[in-house]
N, C-alpha and C positions, 0 to 999 in steps of 0.2 A: 817327723820332727827334724828340726834343723839347728845346727850350732856352727856359727862362722867365727873363726878366730883370726882376727886381722891385727895389723900393727896399731890401729887406732882404737881398738876396743873389742869387746866380746858381744856378739849379737846372736839371738836365737829365739826359737819358739819355746814357750813355757811348758814344762812337763816332759814326760818320756824318760828314757834311760840316760844315765850319766854319759856324757860324751856325744850324745846324739841330739839333745835338746838343751835348753838353758835350765838346768835343774839346780836345786840347792847345792849339790856337790860341786857343780861347775862354778856357781856363783862364789862359793867360799874359796875354791882353788884359785881362781883368777883374781879375786879381790886380795887374797893373801899375797899373791905374786906381785901385784902392783904396789901394795903397801910395803913389802920388803924392798922393792926397787926404789920407792921414794925415800925410804930410810937410808939405803946405801948411797943413793945419788945426792941427797940433799942434807941428810941428818936432821931434817925437819919432821917433827912428830905430829903435825897438824894437817888434816885433809878436809876440804870442804865438800859437802854432799848435797845434791838436789835431785828432784825427780819430776817427771811429768805426771799426768793424772791417770796413767794406765791402771787397769784393774789389778795387775800384778805388782804395781809399784810399791805398795806398803810391804808386801811379802819380801820382795827383793831388797828393799831398804833395810828391813830388820836383819837380814842375813849379812848384808854389806857392813852395817854398823857394828854388829857383833864380831865379825871377822876382824875388822880394823882395830877394835878394842883389844882383841885377843893377842894382837902382835904389838900392843903398846902404843897405838896411834890414837890421838885425840880427834874427835869428829865434830865439826861444825855443821849441823844439819839445818839447811834452809827450808826443808819441807817441800811443799809444792812450789816449783820454780820453773825457770826456763833455762835452756842451754846458755844463752848469752848472759843471763843474770849470774849463773854459777861462774862463768868465765871472768866476770867483773869481780866477784867476791873473793876469788882465790888470791890475787895479789893484795887486795884490800885487807884481807885477813892475815897476810904474810904467811900463807900456808905453803906446804911443800908440794901440793897438787890438789886435784879435784876430781870427783867422779859425778857424772850425770847419768841418771837412770832413765833412759829413753831409747826407743827404737825409731825415733824420728817419724818418718812418714809411713812406716810399716803398720800393718793392721794390728788389732788389739791383742792377738795371741803372741805377739813379739814383745821382747824387751831387750835391753842392752846395757852394758857398762861402757860409757864413753870416758876416756881417760885424758886428763889434762896435766900439764907440767906446772911448775911454780909460777909461770907467767900467766896462767889461765888460758893457755893455748893447747891445742891437741898435740899429743906427743908425736915426735917424728918417727920415721921408719926404723932408724937404728935403736931408739929407745923402745919402740914397740916390740922389736925382735928380742930385746933383753927381757922384757916382761914375759913374753911367751916362753922363752927358754927357762926362766925361773919356774913358771907354772908347770911346764912339762917335767922338770926335775922333781918337783913336789916335795922338796926337802925343807920343810918349814919348822922353825923353832917358835913355839908360842910362849908368851910371857906368863910368869907366875902371878898369883892373885894381887900382890902389892904393886905390880907394874902394869896393870891393865889400863887401857886408855879411857878417857872420859868423853862424855857426850854433852854438847851444849846446843841449844836451839836458838836460831836467829831468823826471825821473820821480817827483819827490817830492810832486806835487800830489794824488795819490790819498789819501795819508795826511794831507796838510794839509787837504784838504776834509773828511775824516772827523773830524779833530781839531776843526775849527771847529764842526761839527755837535754833537759831544759837549759842547762848552762852552756850548751854548745853554741858558738856564735852563729852558725848557719841554721839553727832552729829558732823560728820566730812564732812563739805562741800567740802573740798579739795579732799577727797577720792571720793565723789559723782561726782564731776566735772571731775576728771581724768578717771572715769569709762565710760564717754561719753555715757550715757544712752540715748536711744530713747524711749520715753514714750508716750503712748496714755492715755487720761483722759476722763472720762464721769462724768460730774458734774450736770446732770439732770436739766439744765437750772435754777439753783438756786445759792445760795451764793458761792458754791464751784467754780463756773465759774469765780469768781473774785479772790478768795483766793488761790486756788490750783496753777494756773499759776504763781502768784506772789511768792509763796513759792518755786516752782521748779526753777524759775529764780534766786532767792536768793541762792539756793543750787547749782547753776552752771549747771543746766540741760538746754542744748541749743536746743535740738530737742524735741518738744512737739506737738503731734497731738490732737487738741482740738475737743471734741465731746460734743455737748449740753452744751456749756459754756455761753450762753446768759441768764442772770439772769432775765427772764421775767415771771417765774412761770408756764409756759406751759410745764409741764413735758412730755417728748416725749415717756416715757414708765412708767410703774409702778415704783415709786421711791424707793421701797424697793430693796436694792442691792442683789437680789437673782439670781442664774444662769439663770433661765428662762427669766429674764428681761434684760440680758446683752449680747444679741446676736450681737448687733451693735458694741460694743467695742471689742468683741471677733474677729469679722470680720476685724475691723480696725487694731488691733494688727497684725493679720496675713498678711493683705494687705501691710502694711508698714514695715513688718519684725521688729517690735518694740521689745525692750527687755522685756517690761511688760506693763500692763495696770493698771490704778488706778481708782477706783470708790468710790464716796462718796454719802451719802444721802443728802437731801435738807438742813439740818442744820449742816452738816460736823462734826458729832460726830461718825459716823460709816464709816468703811473703809474696802475695800476688793481689792484684786489684781487679775489680769489676767496673766497667764503664757505666755511665748513667742510663744507657739503653739496654743494659743487661748483657752486653757482649764482654768478652775477656780482654783486659788490657794486655795480658800475656806475661807469664812468669819471666820469660827472657827479657822483657822490657822494664821490669822492676829496677834492675841495676842500671839499665841504660838511662832511664829517667832521672834517677837519683844522681848518677854520675854527671849527667848534663847540668843539673843544678849546682852540684859541688864545683865543677870546672868553671862555671861562670863566675864564681866568687873566690875560688882558690885553685888556680891553674896548677896542674901537675900530671904526673903519669898515672895510668890506669892498668889494671890487670884483671883478666878473667881466665877461665880454663879453655883448653883447646876445643871443647864441645859446646861452647857458648856462642851466642849470636855475634856476627860481624858488626852489628849496629853499634856496639860499644867502641869498637875500633874507629868507625866512621865518626861518631860523636867526639871522640878524643882527638882525632886528627883535624876535625873541623875547628877545634879549640887550639890548634897548633901545639898539641902535646903528644906524648909517645905512649902507644899501647903495646903491652906485651902479653903473651899467652903462656900459661903454665900447664903442667900435667894436671889431669883431673884429680880432685881431692882438695879439701879446704887447706890442709897443711902446706900443700904445694903452692896454692894461691898466695897464702900468707908469706911464705919464704920469698917468693918472687916480688911481692909487694914491698917487702923490707929491703931487698937488694936493689930495687929500682926506685925507691923512695916514693912509692905511689900514694896519692892522696885519697883514692877510692878504688875499690875492687870487689871481687866476689865471684859468684857463679850464676850461670843462667837459669838455675832452678829457683830463682827468687832469693838468693842469698847475698845480702849486702854486707860488706865488710868496710867499716869506716874507722880507720886507725886512730883518728883523733879521740875516739872513745875507747876502743879496744880492738885487738886483732881477732875477730871472730864474727861469723855470720849472725846478724842481729836484726830481727824483724821490727823490734821496737824503735830503734834509731832510724831504720828504713822508713817506717811510718811517719815519724816526725819530720824527717828531711823531705819526703815526698809531699806531705800535706803543705809544708811551707812553700815548696816549689809550685804546687797547684794553686795555692792561694795567691801567690805573687804573680803568677802567669795570667790570672783572671780568665782562664779558659775552662771549658768543660774538659773532663778527663779524656773523652774520645777525641777531642780536637788536639789535646796535647799528644796523644798517641800518634795521631796522623802526621805530626810534625817531625817524627823520626823516620829514618830509612826503614823501609819495609822488607823484612826477610821472613822466610818460612823454613822451619826445621823438620826433617823427616827422620824418624827413628825406627831402625830395623835391626834384624839379626840373622845370621846364617848359622844353622846347626851343623856341627862337625862330628865326625866319628872320633871316638877316643883314640889318642895316640897320633893324631895328625900333627904335623909340624906347622904350627901357626906362624912362627917366625919366618919360615921359608915361603909360606903363602903371601905374607905381607911384603916380603922382599921382592917377590915376583910382581906384585901390584906396583910397588915403588919403581921397579925397573921399567915397567911398561909406560909409566908417566914421569920418567926421570927429568924431563924438561920443565916440569911444573914445580913451582915452589912447594916445599914440603917440610914437615917436621917429624922426627922420630923419637921425641922425648917421652911420648906416651902412645905406644902403638904407631900408627901412621896417619898423618893428616896431610892431605894434598889440596892445594888451592888452585882453582880454575877461575881466574879473574875475581869476580865478586861471589863466586860459589866455592864451597869446600865440602870435602868428605873426610870424616874421621873414623878410622878403623881401630878398634880396641879389642884385645882378647880378654876373656873373662878368667878370673883366678879361681872361680868356683864351679864353672860348668863349661862343657865343650862347645862354645859359641864364639863368633866374632860379632861384636856390636858395630853396626853401621849407622853413623849419624851423618846427615848431609844437610846443607843449607843453600838456598837460592832465593832469588827475588820473587818467586812464585811457588805455590805449593806443588804445581805440576813439575816445575823445574827441579825442585828438591827431590821429588820422587823419581824423576827420570835419571838424575845423577846417581842416586842410590842404586837404582836398578842396573845401570850401566856397570858400576863398580862390582855389584853383587854377581853380575854375569861373568865379569872377569874372574872373580874368585872361584865361581863354580867351574869355569873352564880349566883353571889351574888344578883344582881338586880332581877333576875327571882325567886330566892328563897324568 
């Protein structure tokens, strides 16, 4: 069993002993801590709640709702929802915060409490630490019967979310309808099975081949949208001669596409393509994290705009987007953040912008992909012995390559012309993650191996 307590929320496997898995005791403890923090921080007694379709979702929801009521908080329950939908609902409801019950791309035995502030954005590091401190102290005062919170249900935000997307100037539903797309979708039997068909219908897409759209939480494959997990939709696209495939994760904040020939468009290129479209019509800065493809930088600079890289983590991307006035940003895992709608990864708005781009380009999706700079990312890790000084190891790597451009805002990233390597230490296990990118798969693997050999030699010394 696993329980991970981080600044952005509480994630773990369902069951086991308290403190070792995500048990009812842990759910109540951390929900109460977050609720108390919201009350002390904002004085606002309203919190918005939504969940994905995980098997444990209803059980976790019942515990969270009861706990929030017990400390005098009113709950607006959206029911089955998506992460970006809850993010939109929080400020719309003028709530003090929001909780999303989802473990994102993790398998079905996982669930999590993802925590939002009053803006509908993930709480920052300082706020997260305050919540964890309150939880560990465990000194909660619960309300008497006359002061318990109320619960209201609101299932209107599916349509509200879609309506807001349709109002965006860069979303052209007429162009999408006229393109007469045939689209296959894989919604991994979670919330996307409700939200994606509704969005496509609103955009005028008439031919949709639905795959795994029953929101029952029984994921038919590993829910992380990686190529090795997407063979079924690849086959479906080819079988029906569809124009493209669309894949989302269980809480619908990650997005990837499948080309008409069944090949992967590539998660990294979701943001690249959407940014390319946005920059053509609304020039401005862009942001992604240090582990995302260089292609976004290339596309941004080709538009005579400025690209910036943040530390890994959505909250870090959002903070840098705000400080640099970026018009588009996100993460290379298929997370599109379009601030004209809201500051959060949103597969729904990503789909609408991408389909508009594809329709107006009058290209096949594989041709569109070929128009972008081609890069390949290699992901590796080095196992360490407990107690090793990771910071010292990274400093030695930095010193060896000190003449190269580098960043230390999140581990160590070193640039080698149009190649890079990013080294990050894990907060939960004794490893160093090694991400590298080059213009060929062989080049990315070679760069990673060279840096890993450097690390091994430093460890041996």
